[in-house]
C-alpha positions in Angstrom: 31.1 -13.5 -29.1 29.2 -11.9 -25.9 26.0 -14.0 -24.6 23.1 -11.6 -24.6 21.3 -10.9 -20.8 18.6 -12.8 -20.1 15.2 -11.2 -20.1 13.9 -10.3 -16.8 11.3 -12.9 -15.9 7.8 -10.8 -16.1 6.6 -10.3 -12.7 2.7 -10.2 -11.9 1.2 -6.8 -11.2 -2.2 -6.7 -9.6 -3.4 -3.3 -10.0 -6.2 -2.3 -7.4 -8.8 0.1 -9.4 -11.2 1.6 -6.8 -12.4 4.8 -5.2 -10.6 6.5 -2.4 -12.6 5.5 1.1 -13.5 2.4 -1.5 -11.6 -0.4 0.8 -8.6 -0.7 -1.8 -6.0 -0.4 1.3 -8.2 -3.3 3.5 -8.0 -5.4 0.4 -4.0 -4.6 -0.5 -3.3 -5.6 3.6 -5.6 -8.7 3.4 -3.8 -9.8 -0.6 -0.5 -8.7 1.0 -0.7 -11.9 3.5 -0.7 -14.2 0.7 2.4 -16.4 0.1 4.4 -14.7 -3.0 2.5 -11.2 -3.0 3.8 -7.7 -1.7 1.4 -4.8 -1.3 3.2 -1.9 -1.8 0.2 0.7 -1.4 -0.2 3.6 -3.8 2.8 3.0 -5.7 2.2 6.1 -7.9 2.7 8.6 -5.0 6.1 7.4 -4.8 6.7 9.4 -8.5 3.6 12.2 -7.2 6.2 12.8 -4.2 9.3 13.4 -6.1 11.2 11.7 -3.2 11.4 14.7 -0.9 13.9 14.2 1.9 13.3 12.0 4.8 10.3 9.8 3.7 9.3 7.5 6.1 8.2 3.8 4.3 5.0 2.2 5.8 7.4 0.1 7.7 8.5 3.3 9.6 11.8 3.8 8.7 12.9 6.6 6.4 13.9 5.3 2.8 17.3 4.9 3.0 17.2 2.6 6.1 14.4 0.3 4.7 15.8 -2.5 3.4 12.8 -2.7 0.3 13.2 1.2 -0.5 17.0 1.5 -0.6 17.4 -1.0 -3.1 14.5 0.3 -5.2 15.1 3.9 -5.5 19.1 2.9 -6.1 18.1 0.5 -8.7 15.1 2.8 -10.6 16.4 6.6 -10.3 20.0 6.1 -11.8 19.2 7.5 -15.6 15.8 8.8 -14.4 15.7 11.9 -11.8 12.7 11.6 -9.3 12.1 15.0 -10.7 11.9 13.7 -14.5 10.0 10.7 -13.6 7.1 12.9 -12.0 6.9 15.3 -15.3 6.3 12.0 -17.6 3.8 11.0 -15.1 2.0 14.2 -15.0 1.6 14.0 -18.7 1.3 10.3 -19.3 -1.2 9.5 -16.7 -2.7 12.5 -14.9 -4.3 12.5 -11.6 -7.8 13.1 -13.2 -8.6 10.6 -15.0 -10.1 10.9 -19.0 -12.4 8.4 -20.0 -11.3 8.7 -23.6 -7.5 8.5 -22.9 -8.6 5.3 -21.1 -10.3 3.6 -23.5 -7.8 4.6 -26.1 -4.8 3.1 -23.8 -6.9 -0.1 -23.0 -6.9 -0.8 -26.5 -3.1 -0.8 -26.8 -2.6 2.1 -29.4 0.6 3.3 -30.3 2.4 5.3 -27.3 3.9 9.0 -27.7 7.5 9.3 -26.3 6.6 10.5 -22.9 4.0 8.1 -22.4 6.7 5.6 -23.3 9.0 7.2 -21.0 6.6 6.6 -17.9 6.0 3.0 -19.0 9.6 2.5 -18.6 9.7 4.1 -15.2 6.9 2.5 -13.9 7.7 -1.0 -15.1 11.3 -0.9 -13.5 9.5 -0.4 -10.4 8.0 -3.2 -10.3 10.6 -5.4 -11.2 12.9 -3.7 -8.8 10.0 -4.4 -5.8 9.7 -7.7 -7.3 13.3 -8.2 -6.8 13.8 -6.6 -3.3 10.7 -8.1 -2.2 11.0 -11.9 -3.4 7.3 -11.6 -4.5 5.6 -13.1 -7.5 2.9 -10.4 -7.3 3.0 -6.8 -6.9 -0.4 -5.4 -5.8 -0.4 -1.6 -6.4 -3.9 0.0 -4.9 -3.1 3.1 -6.9 -6.4 3.1 -8.3 -6.1 5.2 -11.5 -7.5 3.7 -14.8 -5.0 5.5 -17.0 -2.1 3.8 -14.9 -4.2 0.7 -15.1 -4.3 0.6 -18.9 -0.5 1.1 -19.3 0.2 -2.1 -17.8 -0.5 -3.7 -21.0 2.3 -1.3 -22.9 5.0 -2.2 -19.9 7.8 -4.4 -20.5 8.6 -7.7 -18.5 5.3 -7.0 -16.7 2.2 -9.8 -16.6 -0.6 -7.3 -15.7 -4.1 -8.3 -13.8 -6.5 -5.5 -12.6 -8.8 -5.7 -9.5 -12.0 -3.6 -9.6 -13.1 -3.3 -5.8 -16.6 -1.3 -6.0 -18.4 -0.1 -2.9 -21.8 1.4 -2.6 -21.6 5.1 -3.8 -23.2 6.4 -0.9 -21.1 4.7 2.0 -17.9 6.0 -0.3 -19.6 9.5 -0.3 -20.4 9.0 3.3 -16.8 8.1 3.9 -15.4 11.4 2.7 -17.9 13.5 4.2 -16.9 12.2 7.5 -13.3 12.0 6.7 -13.3 15.8 5.7 -14.2 16.7 9.0 -18.4 16.8 9.0 -19.0 14.2 11.6 -22.9 14.6 11.1 -22.4 13.9 7.0 -24.2 16.6 6.0 -22.9 17.4 2.6 -23.9 20.3 0.4 -25.8 19.1 -2.8 -22.6 19.6 -4.9 -20.7 17.2 -2.7 -23.3 14.6 -3.1 -23.6 15.4 -7.3 -19.7 15.5 -7.4 -19.0 12.3 -5.4 -21.5 10.3 -7.4 -20.1 11.5 -10.6 -16.6 10.5 -9.8 -18.1 7.2 -8.8 -19.8 6.8 -12.3 -16.5 7.5 -14.0 -14.4 5.5 -12.2 -16.7 2.4 -12.7 -17.6 3.2 -16.2 -13.5 3.4 -16.8 -13.5 -0.3 -15.1 -16.1 -1.7 -17.4 -13.7 0.0 -20.7 -10.7 -2.6 -18.8 -12.8 -5.0 -18.5 -13.9 -5.1 -22.0 -10.1 -5.1 -23.2 -9.1 -7.8 -21.9 -11.9 -9.7 -19.5 -9.2 -12.8 -18.6 -7.5 -10.6 -16.9 -9.7 -8.5 -14.7 -11.8 -9.2 -11.3 -14.9 -7.2 -10.1 -15.5 -7.5 -6.5 -17.5 -5.8 -4.1 -16.3 -4.3 -1.0 -19.1 -5.8 1.0 -18.6 -8.9 -0.4 -14.9 -9.4 0.5 -15.6 -8.2 4.0 -18.4 -11.0 4.5 -16.6 -13.5 3.0 -12.8 -12.5 2.6 -11.5 -15.9 2.5 -13.7 -16.5 -0.8 -12.1 -12.9 -2.1 -8.7 -14.0 -1.7 -9.1 -17.4 -3.4 -10.9 -15.7 -6.0 -7.8 -13.4 -6.6 -5.3 -16.0 -6.6 -7.2 -18.2 -9.3 -6.8 -14.4 -11.6 -3.5 -14.4 -11.1 -2.8 -18.1 -11.5 -1.4 -18.4 -7.9 -2.1 -20.8 -5.3 -4.6 -19.8 -2.5 -3.4 -19.8 1.1 -3.5 -22.9 3.0 -4.9 -22.9 5.3 -7.5 -19.6 5.3 -5.4 -16.6 6.7 -8.8 -15.2 7.5 -10.8 -16.5 11.1 -13.6 -14.7 12.8 -13.4 -11.8 10.6 -9.4 -11.0 11.7 -6.2 -11.7 10.1 -3.0 -10.4 11.2 -1.0 -7.9 8.6 2.8 -7.5 8.7 4.1 -3.7 8.1 3.5 -3.0 4.4 6.6 -1.3 2.5 4.4 1.5 1.2 5.6 5.2 -0.2 3.3 7.0 2.0 4.7 6.9 6.0 3.4 4.3 8.2 -0.3 5.5 9.3 -2.5 2.4 8.9 0.4 0.3 7.1 2.2 -1.0 10.5 1.9 -4.6 11.9 -1.6 -5.0 13.0 -4.7 -7.0 13.7 -7.2 -6.2 11.1 -10.8 -6.6 12.0 -13.3 -7.1 9.0 -16.3 -5.3 10.2 -18.9 -4.3 7.6 -19.4 -0.3 7.8 -22.8 0.7 7.2 -22.5 3.9 9.4 -24.0 5.8 6.2 -27.3 3.8 6.3 -28.1 6.0 9.5 -25.8 8.9 9.2 -26.2 10.3 5.8 -29.0 12.2 5.5 -32.3 10.8 3.4 -31.5 13.6 0.9 -28.2 13.1 0.0 -28.7 9.0 -0.3 -31.6 10.0 -2.7 -29.5 12.3 -4.6 -26.8 10.0 -5.1 -28.9 7.0 -5.7 -30.4 8.6 -8.6 -27.3 9.4 -10.1 -25.6 6.4 -10.1 -28.7 4.5 -11.3 -28.7 2.4 -13.2 -25.3 1.4 -13.2 -25.2 1.2 -9.0 -28.5 -1.2 -9.3 -26.5 -3.4 -12.1 -24.0 -4.5 -9.5 -26.6 -4.8 -6.5 -26.9 -1.5 -5.3 -29.7 0.0 -4.4 -31.5 -2.9 -2.5 -30.2 -4.6 0.4 -26.9 -6.1 0.4 -26.4 -9.3 0.4 -24.4 -12.7 -1.0 -22.1 -12.3 -4.1 -22.2 -10.5 -7.4 -22.7 -12.8 -10.2 -22.3 -10.2 -13.0 -19.9 -10.8 -15.8 -16.2 -10.4 -14.1 -17.5 -10.7 -10.5 -15.9 -12.6 -7.8 -17.0 -16.5 -7.7 -15.4 -19.6 -6.2 -13.0 -21.0 -8.6 -13.2 -24.2 -9.9 -9.7 -24.5 -9.8 -6.4 -23.1 -9.6 -4.3 -22.6 -12.9 
């Protein structure tokens, strides 16, 4: 009689949900330094890229020379090709999230065959990354509400969501400056689109919170920069891991090792990262654009402390709090 193979130990996945230019990369780099955690950047981009030739990992090496991705790709794409995985992703978790779809997936409704196929590929990726790195917690900053909702459907995955918020005016400013407009003068439509995207993403996050509040943590970028050690402690408490001792950040600076991300080295090489509040938007963003974004995003923004001077932590449900003890 053959002995059945033991089931894999569930891997904890901490999914960072937020906005582009919302501090998710900094949060991921910070959490990636916690013992037992590994930061893998925007993992969904590995599938989106379709594994073109000569892909470069965040560690600076091509995939076939990287000690992590060389193992992960060999293990995951044996039966499903990268092209097939990309097709599954486009159908099951498209780049443009739908609030209706997020709500349905968060309720753990029945999945169609395509979505089950995508969940299988994503689950295999997380498990392979945990094996290749020895991590207990895989930190994924892909920011997609659909992906976050699907975590609860994945076999052998223990899912958690970190919802990282940032002032909508600051997010808009960063996007405008990044787009090559140093004077931060936006067309009114840009401000409307940016504010609408902020609203949609944060409403999606509220749907995920309602579905599984015990697996959800809301944190503000501004509070993370102000007290990063408290932020790390709260996240460790959420996922049932001990916080690092001694605290990792001293004087607003922490040493970050190279991260094994699927999008090239860029900001992911080894570095000393300085956590400095970025409030350039207060003087750099036009008053008309600030008013337009503020008006569109109220009252949700005001509920989380935006619209008045940012100070202290957000004590609303699901926010960052000092944990009483580690689980």
